[in-house]
C-alpha positions, 0 to 999 in steps of 0.5 A, a space after each residue: 110707308 107703302 107696303 112695297 117700300 116696307 117690302 124693299 127696306 125692312 129686315 123683317 120683310 127680307 126674313 119673310 121672303 127667305 123663309 117663304 122660299 125655304 118653305 116653298 123648297 120644302 113643299 116642292 121636294 115633298 110634292 112627289 107628283 111633280 117629279 122634280 129633282 131636289 136640286 131643281 126644287 131648291 134652286 127654284 125656291 132660292 130664286 123667289 126672294 130675288 124675283 120678288 125684289 126684281 118685281 118690286 118697283 120700290 127696290 132700288 137695286 138690280 140697276 134701277 134708280 129712283 126717279 127724282 121727285 
């Protein structure tokens, strides 16, 4: 199993993606020099798991289908 397959199918990987997004949201809210509104910071962080899934070629959702072997 490759890393990308594991990232697309593992519940632990899903937890890691969401946890990373939460930490990123906390960092963005507490990084005062950016001047981001907290809602914008959390919105950006909430999109991280979706972006990771969309960029992963092994993730079969979002309109993508696996090609026949």
